[in-house]
C-alpha positions, 0 to 999 in steps of 0.5 A: 709143516709138510713141504710140497713135493712130487709123490711117485704114483702107486702104480709106478712104484709102490715102495717109492710112493710109500716113502714119499707119503711118509716124507711129505706128511713128515711122519718119520725120517731116517736115523743116523743109526742104520736100520732105525727111524725117527718118528716125527711129531706128526707120526707120533701123534697117530701113535699116541691116538692108537695107544690111547684107544688100545690102552682103554680097551686093555684096561676095560678087559681088566689089564694093568700096565707095568714096566720091565727092564730093557736088558735081559740076562743072556741065560734067560733066553737059553731057558726056552729052546724054541724061543732062543732059536727064534731070536738068536740071530736078531739080538743085540748084546751088551758086553761092557759097561764103559769106554775109555779115552785114548788121548787120540783125536777122531774115530780112535778117541774112545775104545771099549774098556776091557776091564768093564766086561760083564760077567754075563752079557745082557740081551737088549729086549727083543721081547719080554717073555723071559724076564717077565716070567722070571718075575712071575715065579717070585710073585705067584704063590697060590691060585688066589694070585691068578689070573695076572693080566698085565700090559707093557708099552715099550721099545723093542730091538731086533737086529734087522738086515732089511729095514723099511720105515714103520714096517721093519726097523731095528728098534720099534715101539709096541705093547706086549700083553702078558698074562698067567692063568690057572688053566689051559682053557682060561689061557686059550680064552684070553688069547682069543679075547685079545685077538678080538680086541685087536680086530675091533681096534683095527676095523673100527679105529683104523678102518682096516678090514682084517682076517683072523685065524691061527698060524701054522706051526711053521709061522707061529711065535717061537715058544708058543703052543698056538699063535693067532694073527690078524692079517690085512691086505694092502693096496699093492695086494701084499699082506701085513700082519696087524698083530698076534696073540699067543697061547704060550701053554706052559712052555715058559712057566716050566722053563722058569718054574712058575707054579701055583698052589691049587685049591686042593693043595697041589702044585701046578705050572701056570698057563701063559699068554702074550700078545702085541701090536707095534708101530707097524700099524702106522705103516698099515694105515698108510698103505690101506688108505693113502692115495697119490696125493699123500696121506689119508688118515681115518678120522678117529686116528687123525691128529688133526681132524679139521683144518679151518682155513679163513680166506681174506684180502684186506685187514677188515676181511681178515678180522671178520673171517678169523673171528668166525673161524675162532668161534667155529674152532671153539664149537668143534673143540667143545664137541671133542674134535681135534681142530687147527685154525690156519691164520698164517699170513705167509701162505696163500690159501691154495698152498694151505690146502695142499699142506692139510691134504698132505697131512691127511686131515679128513675135513677142511673148512674154508671161510671167506667173506662171500661165505659169511655173507651167505651164512655158510662155510665150504666143507672139503673132504680129504677123500673127495667132495667139496660143497657148502655147509650152513654156518649154523649147525656146522658142528653137526655137518662136520661130525656127520662128514667125519663119520661118513669118511670113517665108514667109507674108508673101511668099506672101500678097503673091504671091497678092494680086499674081496676083489683081490681074493680068490677062493678054491684055487688050484695050483695053476690058479694060485701061481698065476694069481700070485705072480700077477696082481697078487692078493689073498688066495684061499685053498686047501692045505695038507698040513705038511711043513715040507709042502708049506716050505716049498710054496714059500721057496717057489713063490715067496707066498706064506700061509697068513692064517688058517682062517676062523670060521666066519672067513672060511669058504662055504665049501671046505676044500677036499685036497691040498691046493699044491700037492693034491693030498687030502686037505686038513684045513683051508689056508690063506696065502699071500706075499707079505711085508 
């Protein structure tokens, strides 16, 4: 269980606060392997709930799960020029298959056996496009084989120099969807549809408001025709990319010769998409909702939604309150809620309250002898507020509270995002805003990669998306916010994780 510790206030040091929340809630820990993390049961419980919800959404849209190897022949990456350039500096390679003992003690006890060198090095999976499309070339023969709609839950390795728990680690968990279609229109519709699935999940389950839109060519996925992205604003006013969906065009199908016979008898290359979200979402959840007391978990993704804490002084009282507590737990579990009954004798009630609060549990029920005499329980919300609720019908009270907490977290995060966004910014306003409190900046963009690169170099801000219509300003910008040239689109800038 969570251990009492002082959490650094957000206003003092947001980065330290973030790490403190993770450690106190026992979500993850640092691995002996540099740049990697251990996801502890509390953190993995959140990931399991995310997986379950997303997996149901994927299957509801016709996708099926598959699994592809962790190891990819090095030559596969080289087949698609943009792809290999995008990942060349991040890949880990397997070059030998075994070690041999030297007969020495300590660090020199084993060495690489030079006789075990592989004829071709293997890349440890940084993403799976190349090996998947090599297999699709075998499986797809005719238009009747299309579309192929697949998803894979797996781990990924990208050699990172600067790592942070959940946000950027050398190894992380994710899902990657891969599809093949007969036409560009079908692939485009698929890429947009899955972006919509991600938005629904992040807003309705994570209670995290997002922007959607297309990435610029400078920010798109290596090898994609177009990349669509989900962007959210954290409490420190930095953006986090919540997921991406790529229309890959025919780049990979041509590289791997993935063709199908059309109904008319000709041969055409398929059109592909890929899309993914990762354990980075847990970092986004933490930074969107948590406070200076620790983790705040949206009810839909809280491994424990309700903690019941009976209070007693004598053995007789213990028997009474624990019996009622057990019945309440049974009733809540029948309603489909995730519940813990805390009957530990080794801790006082106040210490138990702290632990459940540190774990981000949305609702705590306190049941003491006086409460039983009054036919009530005390219902405390992690987001604030505490008061009596009738014991009869307590399930309705708890369910209502959970729904209200979920909605209030989303509303608060959306309001905070809008309060920390500016529209129609001039260059001077942009510089003042980004160097100050930060947030989302909407402004005109000329489309020149050199202009985009100069902004990044001078301010460390990047174009997060060219936003979809519903997020755009009412009046389209006429000139580029930075250089004053005619604007081709509105862009949203921010510093980001």
